[in-house]
C-alpha positions in Angstrom: -13.8 -3.3 -22.1 -12.7 -1.7 -18.5 -10.3 -4.0 -16.2 -12.1 -5.3 -14.1 -14.1 -7.1 -17.0 -10.7 -7.6 -18.8 -8.9 -9.5 -15.3 -12.7 -11.9 -15.7 -12.2 -12.8 -19.1 -8.6 -14.1 -18.6 -9.8 -15.4 -15.9 -12.3 -17.5 -17.4 -10.3 -18.4 -20.5 -7.5 -19.7 -18.0 -10.5 -22.0 -16.2 -11.7 -23.2 -19.3 -8.3 -24.1 -20.8 -7.9 -26.3 -17.3 -11.6 -27.8 -17.7 -11.1 -31.6 -19.2 -14.4 -30.9 -20.9 -14.9 -28.1 -22.6 -17.6 -25.6 -21.1 -20.6 -24.2 -23.2 -21.2 -20.2 -23.2 -24.1 -20.6 -20.5 -21.6 -22.1 -17.6 -18.4 -19.8 -18.8 -21.2 -17.1 -18.3 -22.0 -18.3 -15.0 -18.2 -18.8 -13.8 -18.2 -15.2 -15.5 -20.8 -13.7 -12.7 -19.7 -15.4 -9.5 -15.8 -14.1 -10.4 -17.7 -10.3 -10.7 -19.8 -10.9 -7.4 -16.8 -11.5 -5.5 -14.6 -9.0 -7.3 -17.7 -6.5 -6.2 -17.6 -7.6 -3.0 -13.7 -7.0 -3.0 -13.9 -3.6 -4.5 -16.6 -2.7 -1.9 -14.7 -3.5 1.3 -11.9 -1.4 -0.4 -10.2 0.8 2.9 -10.5 4.4 3.0 -8.1 6.2 0.3 -5.2 7.1 1.5 -2.6 10.2 0.7 0.9 10.6 0.9 2.5 7.4 0.8 6.2 6.9 0.3 9.1 4.3 0.2 12.6 4.3 -0.1 14.7 1.8 -2.0 17.7 1.3 -1.7 18.7 3.2 -5.1 17.8 5.8 -3.3 20.0 5.6 -0.5 22.9 4.8 -3.7 22.3 8.3 -5.0 21.9 10.2 -2.3 25.2 8.8 -1.1 26.4 9.7 -4.5 25.3 13.0 -4.0 27.4 13.7 -0.8 30.0 11.7 -2.6 30.6 8.9 -0.2 31.2 5.5 -1.7 28.6 2.6 -0.3 27.6 -0.7 -1.8 24.2 -1.8 -2.4 24.5 -4.4 0.3 25.4 -1.5 3.2 22.7 0.6 1.7 20.4 -1.7 2.3 21.6 -2.3 6.2 21.3 1.5 6.3 17.4 1.2 5.6 17.0 -1.8 8.0 18.7 -0.2 10.7 17.3 3.1 10.2 13.4 2.3 9.4 12.1 3.4 12.6 13.2 6.3 12.7 12.5 7.1 9.1 8.6 6.3 9.6 9.0 8.7 12.8 10.1 11.4 10.8 7.9 10.7 7.9 5.2 10.3 10.5 5.9 13.9 12.1 6.8 16.1 8.6 3.2 15.1 7.2 1.2 15.9 10.2 3.6 19.2 10.8 1.7 19.8 6.9 -1.6 18.5 7.8 -1.7 21.2 10.8 -0.6 24.4 8.9 -3.7 23.7 6.5 -5.7 23.4 9.0 -5.1 26.0 10.4 -4.6 27.7 6.9 -8.1 26.9 6.5 -9.0 28.2 9.8 -7.5 31.5 9.2 -9.5 31.7 5.9 -12.7 31.1 7.5 -12.3 33.1 10.3 -11.1 36.5 8.0 -14.3 35.8 6.3 -16.4 36.4 9.1 -14.4 39.6 10.2 -14.9 41.3 6.6 -18.6 40.5 7.1 
């Protein structure tokens, strides 16, 4: 049983518990099929796969402060993340585009070298 089927089964079991009268097997299977159809629709519309996602936590800031021998509270670490969120995002975007451009240029030069050698 895969994860989706397990979710469906758990959902149906919970629904059966909530019903005043127990459902028979056919009714349960009908409900399960409706849930499957809805899940299929959700997963069919799933957004494109994403790469390079990152997030920063208060713990990250605390650990970096410690490595720099700077005393800081959790509250201040959270304030720093909040205050600098825009700059952090901008820096991550710039760094990501730099790496993507470098990868594309490497592909271009590999392709060009292959054509020149032929």
